[in-house]
BALOBA-1460 file (C-alpha; in Angstrom, 3 decimals):
// residues 167
<rec num="1" residu="x" x="56.019" y="-11.881" z="46.155"/>
<rec num="2" residu="x" x="55.420" y="-13.657" z="42.880"/>
<rec num="3" residu="x" x="51.775" y="-14.165" z="43.802"/>
<rec num="4" residu="x" x="51.333" y="-10.436" z="44.462"/>
<rec num="5" residu="x" x="52.998" y="-9.537" z="41.192"/>
<rec num="6" residu="x" x="50.780" y="-11.960" z="39.286"/>
<rec num="7" residu="x" x="47.724" y="-10.592" z="41.083"/>
<rec num="8" residu="x" x="48.678" y="-7.029" z="40.099"/>
<rec num="9" residu="x" x="49.174" y="-8.075" z="36.445"/>
<rec num="10" residu="x" x="45.805" y="-9.828" z="36.455"/>
<rec num="11" residu="x" x="44.175" y="-6.774" z="38.021"/>
<rec num="12" residu="x" x="45.779" y="-4.472" z="35.413"/>
<rec num="13" residu="x" x="44.617" y="-6.743" z="32.587"/>
<rec num="14" residu="x" x="41.123" y="-6.779" z="34.093"/>
<rec num="15" residu="x" x="41.005" y="-2.967" z="34.186"/>
<rec num="16" residu="x" x="42.273" y="-2.759" z="30.581"/>
<rec num="17" residu="x" x="39.624" y="-5.294" z="29.546"/>
<rec num="18" residu="x" x="36.846" y="-3.257" z="31.187"/>
<rec num="19" residu="x" x="38.066" y="-0.037" z="29.561"/>
<rec num="20" residu="x" x="38.264" y="-1.626" z="26.095"/>
<rec num="21" residu="x" x="34.841" y="-3.251" z="26.537"/>
<rec num="22" residu="x" x="33.260" y="0.077" z="27.480"/>
<rec num="23" residu="x" x="34.897" y="1.815" z="24.490"/>
<rec num="24" residu="x" x="33.614" y="-0.911" z="22.202"/>
<rec num="25" residu="x" x="30.144" y="-0.677" z="23.756"/>
<rec num="26" residu="x" x="29.870" y="3.067" z="23.119"/>
<rec num="27" residu="x" x="31.132" y="2.791" z="19.547"/>
<rec num="28" residu="x" x="28.737" y="-0.066" z="18.735"/>
<rec num="29" residu="x" x="25.806" y="1.779" z="20.309"/>
<rec num="30" residu="x" x="26.361" y="4.920" z="18.243"/>
<rec num="31" residu="x" x="26.806" y="2.854" z="15.081"/>
<rec num="32" residu="x" x="23.635" y="0.948" z="15.915"/>
<rec num="33" residu="x" x="21.692" y="4.220" z="16.230"/>
<rec num="34" residu="x" x="22.985" y="5.403" z="12.860"/>
<rec num="35" residu="x" x="22.036" y="2.079" z="11.258"/>
<rec num="36" residu="x" x="18.558" y="2.201" z="12.795"/>
<rec num="37" residu="x" x="18.072" y="5.748" z="11.488"/>
<rec num="38" residu="x" x="19.182" y="4.679" z="8.010"/>
<rec num="39" residu="x" x="16.790" y="1.704" z="8.016"/>
<rec num="40" residu="x" x="13.952" y="3.972" z="9.157"/>
<rec num="41" residu="x" x="14.686" y="6.454" z="6.363"/>
<rec num="42" residu="x" x="14.760" y="3.697" z="3.759"/>
<rec num="43" residu="x" x="11.539" y="2.151" z="5.076"/>
<rec num="44" residu="x" x="9.746" y="5.499" z="4.986"/>
<rec num="45" residu="x" x="10.955" y="6.160" z="1.432"/>
<rec num="46" residu="x" x="9.758" y="2.751" z="0.292"/>
<rec num="47" residu="x" x="6.331" y="3.169" z="1.869"/>
<rec num="48" residu="x" x="5.954" y="6.545" z="0.150"/>
<rec num="49" residu="x" x="6.843" y="5.027" z="-3.223"/>
<rec num="50" residu="x" x="4.848" y="1.831" z="-2.912"/>
<rec num="51" residu="x" x="1.584" y="3.318" z="-1.911"/>
<rec num="52" residu="x" x="0.227" y="5.804" z="0.447"/>
<rec num="53" residu="x" x="-3.249" y="4.397" z="-0.149"/>
<rec num="54" residu="x" x="-2.819" y="2.167" z="2.868"/>
<rec num="55" residu="x" x="-1.979" y="5.142" z="5.037"/>
<rec num="56" residu="x" x="-4.923" y="7.107" z="3.682"/>
<rec num="57" residu="x" x="-7.400" y="4.247" z="3.952"/>
<rec num="58" residu="x" x="-10.637" y="5.399" z="5.497"/>
<rec num="59" residu="x" x="-12.324" y="3.229" z="8.091"/>
<rec num="60" residu="x" x="-16.084" y="3.480" z="7.791"/>
<rec num="61" residu="x" x="-18.374" y="1.501" z="10.094"/>
<rec num="62" residu="x" x="-20.454" y="-1.121" z="8.300"/>
<rec num="63" residu="x" x="-23.631" y="0.643" z="9.445"/>
<rec num="64" residu="x" x="-22.561" y="3.744" z="7.475"/>
<rec num="65" residu="x" x="-21.662" y="1.799" z="4.333"/>
<rec num="66" residu="x" x="-23.771" y="1.389" z="1.242"/>
<rec num="67" residu="x" x="-22.825" y="-0.620" z="-1.825"/>
<rec num="68" residu="x" x="-23.653" y="-0.346" z="-5.497"/>
<rec num="69" residu="x" x="-22.772" y="-3.169" z="-7.892"/>
<rec num="70" residu="x" x="-21.890" y="-2.588" z="-11.519"/>
<rec num="71" residu="x" x="-22.728" y="-5.769" z="-13.342"/>
<rec num="72" residu="x" x="-20.259" y="-7.872" z="-15.290"/>
<rec num="73" residu="x" x="-18.173" y="-5.940" z="-17.784"/>
<rec num="74" residu="x" x="-15.951" y="-7.497" z="-20.457"/>
<rec num="75" residu="x" x="-12.912" y="-5.283" z="-21.026"/>
<rec num="76" residu="x" x="-10.143" y="-5.926" z="-23.567"/>
<rec num="77" residu="x" x="-6.678" y="-5.700" z="-22.040"/>
<rec num="78" residu="x" x="-3.563" y="-4.250" z="-23.638"/>
<rec num="79" residu="x" x="-1.593" y="-6.885" z="-25.563"/>
<rec num="80" residu="x" x="1.308" y="-8.266" z="-23.608"/>
<rec num="81" residu="x" x="4.566" y="-9.881" z="-24.600"/>
<rec num="82" residu="x" x="2.775" y="-12.980" z="-25.880"/>
<rec num="83" residu="x" x="0.921" y="-10.861" z="-28.492"/>
<rec num="84" residu="x" x="-2.425" y="-12.480" z="-27.741"/>
<rec num="85" residu="x" x="-5.633" y="-10.632" z="-26.932"/>
<rec num="86" residu="x" x="-6.738" y="-10.991" z="-23.310"/>
<rec num="87" residu="x" x="-9.945" y="-9.901" z="-21.618"/>
<rec num="88" residu="x" x="-11.030" y="-9.036" z="-18.104"/>
<rec num="89" residu="x" x="-14.494" y="-9.966" z="-16.908"/>
<rec num="90" residu="x" x="-15.160" y="-7.604" z="-14.010"/>
<rec num="91" residu="x" x="-17.956" y="-7.057" z="-11.563"/>
<rec num="92" residu="x" x="-17.237" y="-3.913" z="-9.555"/>
<rec num="93" residu="x" x="-18.893" y="-3.063" z="-6.257"/>
<rec num="94" residu="x" x="-18.631" y="0.542" z="-5.093"/>
<rec num="95" residu="x" x="-18.607" y="1.056" z="-1.326"/>
<rec num="96" residu="x" x="-19.932" y="4.457" z="-0.282"/>
<rec num="97" residu="x" x="-19.946" y="6.314" z="3.018"/>
<rec num="98" residu="x" x="-23.559" y="7.279" z="3.749"/>
<rec num="99" residu="x" x="-22.434" y="9.818" z="6.384"/>
<rec num="100" residu="x" x="-20.180" y="11.707" z="3.947"/>
<rec num="101" residu="x" x="-21.341" y="15.220" z="2.995"/>
<rec num="102" residu="x" x="-21.338" y="14.424" z="-0.743"/>
<rec num="103" residu="x" x="-23.401" y="11.240" z="-0.373"/>
<rec num="104" residu="x" x="-26.703" y="13.112" z="-0.358"/>
<rec num="105" residu="x" x="-25.763" y="14.887" z="-3.582"/>
<rec num="106" residu="x" x="-24.146" y="12.040" z="-5.524"/>
<rec num="107" residu="x" x="-24.551" y="8.758" z="-3.690"/>
<rec num="108" residu="x" x="-28.266" y="8.290" z="-3.880"/>
<rec num="109" residu="x" x="-28.289" y="8.435" z="-7.685"/>
<rec num="110" residu="x" x="-25.159" y="6.547" z="-8.702"/>
<rec num="111" residu="x" x="-27.212" y="4.610" z="-11.233"/>
<rec num="112" residu="x" x="-27.684" y="7.760" z="-13.337"/>
<rec num="113" residu="x" x="-23.910" y="8.018" z="-13.755"/>
<rec num="114" residu="x" x="-23.242" y="4.304" z="-14.172"/>
<rec num="115" residu="x" x="-22.219" y="4.741" z="-17.822"/>
<rec num="116" residu="x" x="-19.598" y="7.335" z="-16.837"/>
<rec num="117" residu="x" x="-18.252" y="4.990" z="-14.174"/>
<rec num="118" residu="x" x="-18.161" y="2.059" z="-16.614"/>
<rec num="119" residu="x" x="-16.284" y="4.232" z="-19.095"/>
<rec num="120" residu="x" x="-13.659" y="5.161" z="-16.500"/>
<rec num="121" residu="x" x="-13.283" y="1.540" z="-15.428"/>
<rec num="122" residu="x" x="-12.895" y="0.506" z="-19.073"/>
<rec num="123" residu="x" x="-10.282" y="3.225" z="-19.733"/>
<rec num="124" residu="x" x="-8.317" y="2.311" z="-16.618"/>
<rec num="125" residu="x" x="-8.314" y="-1.464" z="-17.002"/>
<rec num="126" residu="x" x="-7.563" y="-1.445" z="-20.741"/>
<rec num="127" residu="x" x="-4.253" y="0.373" z="-20.106"/>
<rec num="128" residu="x" x="-2.726" y="-2.717" z="-18.497"/>
<rec num="129" residu="x" x="-1.588" y="-6.100" z="-19.740"/>
<rec num="130" residu="x" x="-2.613" y="-9.383" z="-18.185"/>
<rec num="131" residu="x" x="0.866" y="-9.817" z="-16.707"/>
<rec num="132" residu="x" x="0.805" y="-6.366" z="-15.073"/>
<rec num="133" residu="x" x="-2.590" y="-7.043" z="-13.507"/>
<rec num="134" residu="x" x="-1.558" y="-10.478" z="-12.254"/>
<rec num="135" residu="x" x="1.629" y="-9.001" z="-10.772"/>
<rec num="136" residu="x" x="-0.171" y="-6.277" z="-8.802"/>
<rec num="137" residu="x" x="-3.967" y="-6.420" z="-8.683"/>
<rec num="138" residu="x" x="-4.085" y="-3.964" z="-5.755"/>
<rec num="139" residu="x" x="-2.508" y="-1.339" z="-8.007"/>
<rec num="140" residu="x" x="-5.357" y="-1.799" z="-10.496"/>
<rec num="141" residu="x" x="-7.924" y="-1.551" z="-7.705"/>
<rec num="142" residu="x" x="-6.353" y="1.713" z="-6.501"/>
<rec num="143" residu="x" x="-6.252" y="3.180" z="-10.015"/>
<rec num="144" residu="x" x="-9.926" y="2.314" z="-10.615"/>
<rec num="145" residu="x" x="-10.933" y="3.829" z="-7.266"/>
<rec num="146" residu="x" x="-9.034" y="7.078" z="-7.877"/>
<rec num="147" residu="x" x="-10.454" y="7.443" z="-11.409"/>
<rec num="148" residu="x" x="-14.005" y="6.990" z="-10.072"/>
<rec num="149" residu="x" x="-13.343" y="9.508" z="-7.295"/>
<rec num="150" residu="x" x="-12.172" y="11.974" z="-9.980"/>
<rec num="151" residu="x" x="-15.601" y="11.810" z="-11.647"/>
<rec num="152" residu="x" x="-17.308" y="13.010" z="-8.491"/>
<rec num="153" residu="x" x="-14.447" y="15.145" z="-7.200"/>
<rec num="154" residu="x" x="-15.117" y="13.494" z="-3.849"/>
<rec num="155" residu="x" x="-14.103" y="10.510" z="-1.773"/>
<rec num="156" residu="x" x="-17.555" y="9.440" z="-0.615"/>
<rec num="157" residu="x" x="-16.814" y="6.280" z="-2.605"/>
<rec num="158" residu="x" x="-14.109" y="5.054" z="-0.248"/>
<rec num="159" residu="x" x="-13.434" y="1.548" z="-1.562"/>
<rec num="160" residu="x" x="-14.234" y="-0.880" z="-4.336"/>
<rec num="161" residu="x" x="-14.260" y="-4.640" z="-4.594"/>
<rec num="162" residu="x" x="-13.385" y="-6.469" z="-7.775"/>
<rec num="163" residu="x" x="-14.679" y="-9.833" z="-8.775"/>
<rec num="164" residu="x" x="-12.528" y="-10.581" z="-11.758"/>
<rec num="165" residu="x" x="-11.728" y="-13.289" z="-14.224"/>
<rec num="166" residu="x" x="-8.799" y="-12.645" z="-16.547"/>
<rec num="167" residu="x" x="-8.400" y="-14.648" z="-19.728"/>
């Protein structure tokens, strides 16, 4: 009789254990979903703040790409915390999409507007200190690209490359 009573107690404890485990499983699962949704919301907010340039990046085949190089420019940078004058020596290469509608109008004669482009590059780069540029050079690249695209009111210039020396 004692063995049957012990077996019934063990069976009751087993059933209680299964019930409590299932309750815990459902509560953890719903909490996990809420946490995953929160992480997704935070990640989407951060990607919007940090830069949508990566999401808007245009992929152009190399056969449809043309480049134009603006020779070395020496640009004075904004004085930083150290108070010393720093300079940027830049060579900028503009990458253009030859299949873009605006390429026929603007792209074939970029050299006639090279002084305008140099002026925009100079204005953009001179707004930053050496420390700001060293901290985030991709930000500078994006700012230069958008200011050049503003000149033409077009995005046929889809990317730039910077060869830079900062001193």
